[in-house]
C-alpha positions in Angstrom: 85.8 -22.2 -23.8 87.2 -21.2 -20.7 88.8 -23.3 -17.8 90.5 -21.8 -14.8 92.9 -23.8 -12.4 93.8 -21.8 -9.1 95.5 -23.6 -5.7 91.7 -24.7 -4.6 89.9 -23.7 -7.2 88.2 -24.9 -11.1 86.1 -22.2 -12.6 84.7 -23.6 -15.7 81.4 -23.9 -17.6 78.4 -24.9 -15.9 76.8 -28.4 -16.9 73.2 -29.4 -16.4 74.8 -32.2 -13.6 75.6 -29.4 -11.5 72.0 -28.9 -11.0 72.3 -30.6 -6.9 75.0 -28.2 -5.9 73.6 -25.2 -7.7 70.3 -25.3 -6.2 72.5 -25.7 -2.8 73.3 -22.0 -3.5 70.7 -20.4 -5.0 68.0 -22.0 -3.4 69.0 -20.5 -0.3 67.7 -17.4 1.2 70.7 -16.3 2.8 73.1 -16.7 -0.2 70.6 -14.9 -2.7 70.0 -11.8 -0.4 73.9 -11.2 0.0 74.2 -11.5 -3.6 71.1 -9.4 -4.1 68.8 -11.9 -5.9 65.6 -13.8 -5.6 65.9 -17.2 -4.5 65.3 -20.2 -5.7 61.9 -21.5 -4.5 62.0 -24.9 -6.0 64.3 -27.4 -7.7 62.5 -26.7 -11.0 63.5 -22.8 -10.5 67.0 -23.5 -10.2 67.4 -26.0 -13.3 65.7 -22.6 -15.4 68.6 -21.1 -13.7 71.0 -23.6 -14.3 70.2 -23.7 -18.0 70.4 -19.5 -18.3 73.8 -19.6 -16.9 75.2 -22.9 -19.0 73.5 -20.4 -22.2 75.4 -17.3 -21.4 78.9 -18.7 -22.1 80.5 -16.1 -19.3 78.9 -18.1 -16.5 80.9 -20.0 -14.3 81.0 -23.0 -11.8 83.1 -22.2 -9.0 84.3 -25.8 -7.9 86.5 -27.0 -5.2 89.2 -29.0 -6.6 89.3 -31.0 -3.8 85.6 -32.6 -3.4 84.8 -31.2 -7.1 81.5 -29.9 -5.6 80.2 -26.9 -7.1 80.7 -23.9 -4.4 79.5 -21.2 -6.5 79.0 -18.8 -9.3 81.0 -16.2 -11.2 80.3 -14.6 -14.4 80.2 -11.7 -16.5 77.5 -9.9 -18.0 77.0 -7.3 -20.6 77.4 -3.8 -18.9 74.6 -1.3 -20.0 75.8 2.5 -20.2 73.7 5.1 -19.7 72.3 5.8 -23.0 70.9 2.3 -22.7 73.3 0.6 -25.3 75.9 -2.0 -24.5 79.2 -0.4 -23.3 82.3 -1.3 -25.8 85.0 -3.4 -23.4 83.3 -3.3 -20.4 81.7 -6.1 -18.3 79.8 -6.4 -14.7 80.8 -9.1 -12.6 78.7 -11.2 -10.6 78.8 -13.9 -7.7 77.7 -16.2 -5.3 79.1 -18.4 -3.2 77.6 -21.2 -0.7 77.7 -19.9 2.6 79.2 -23.0 4.1 82.1 -21.4 2.3 82.0 -17.7 3.2 84.8 -16.2 4.6 87.5 -18.8 3.4 89.0 -16.5 0.6 87.3 -18.7 -2.4 85.4 -15.5 -4.3 88.7 -13.5 -3.9 90.4 -16.5 -5.1 88.1 -16.8 -8.1 87.2 -13.7 -9.0 91.0 -13.1 -9.1 91.7 -15.8 -11.5 88.8 -14.8 -13.8 89.5 -11.1 -13.8 93.4 -11.8 -14.6 92.7 -14.4 -17.1 89.8 -11.5 -19.2 92.1 -8.7 -18.8 95.1 -11.1 -20.5 93.3 -12.1 -23.3 91.7 -8.4 -23.5 88.1 -9.3 -23.8 87.4 -6.5 -21.6 88.9 -3.0 -20.8 86.9 -2.5 -17.4 84.8 -4.9 -15.1 81.8 -2.9 -12.9 80.7 -4.5 -10.1 77.9 -3.3 -7.7 77.0 -4.6 -4.1 74.0 -3.9 -1.7 75.7 -1.2 1.0 74.9 -3.5 3.9 77.4 -6.8 1.9 80.8 -5.8 3.7 81.5 -9.2 2.4 81.4 -8.3 -1.3 83.1 -4.6 -0.4 85.8 -6.7 1.1 86.2 -8.7 -2.2 86.2 -6.1 -4.3 88.8 -4.2 -2.6 91.0 -7.1 -2.3 91.0 -7.1 -6.2 92.1 -3.5 -6.9 88.1 -2.3 -7.5 87.4 1.5 -6.5 84.9 3.3 -5.6 82.7 4.7 -8.5 79.1 5.9 -7.1 75.9 4.9 -5.5 72.4 5.3 -5.6 69.3 4.2 -3.9 66.6 2.2 -5.8 63.0 3.5 -5.7 60.5 1.9 -3.0 58.7 1.1 -5.9 61.6 -0.7 -7.8 61.0 -4.8 -8.0 64.8 -5.5 -7.6 66.0 -4.3 -4.4 63.0 -1.4 -3.4 65.0 0.9 -1.2 67.8 -0.2 -1.0 71.7 1.7 -1.5 73.8 -0.2 -4.3 77.1 0.6 -4.5 79.2 0.8 -8.0 82.9 -0.2 -8.2 84.9 -0.8 -10.8 88.8 -2.0 -12.2 90.3 -1.2 -15.2 93.0 -3.7 -17.0 96.4 -1.6 -16.8 98.4 -1.1 -19.9 
């Protein structure tokens, strides 16, 4: 079980008692839009998403240590290769932060700590990330962390996920 402490944050597994803070994040349409997902319309939707995050194992609560409030989520997900198979030694990072905390360096701090931990323990050798083209905050976070541009593509106007939107792909590789 991973638990990481930074100067201002604790990164830990989610627990069911995180629901109110989690709903404040995933139930906010602006947070969801920036993270590229559909927001939770009801607390029951958020509870379902939270249970899924708990089962994932590599999805973590970002807790502001001073207040003990969950202010975000960060996780590593299986990377699916072009052939549809799970890519060995690779993962995709995904994150969302309560917009009250945007612009304060929290996501960079959390992601840097998680990446350092998984690379140090050699859990993966490559981490991929993507963001919607107009999400400049996410782009800045990834560039501060050392990710580099790989590609971009535009979703079909008929896609369920982000129809007509351009998604930008970045990656970082473990050194040594």
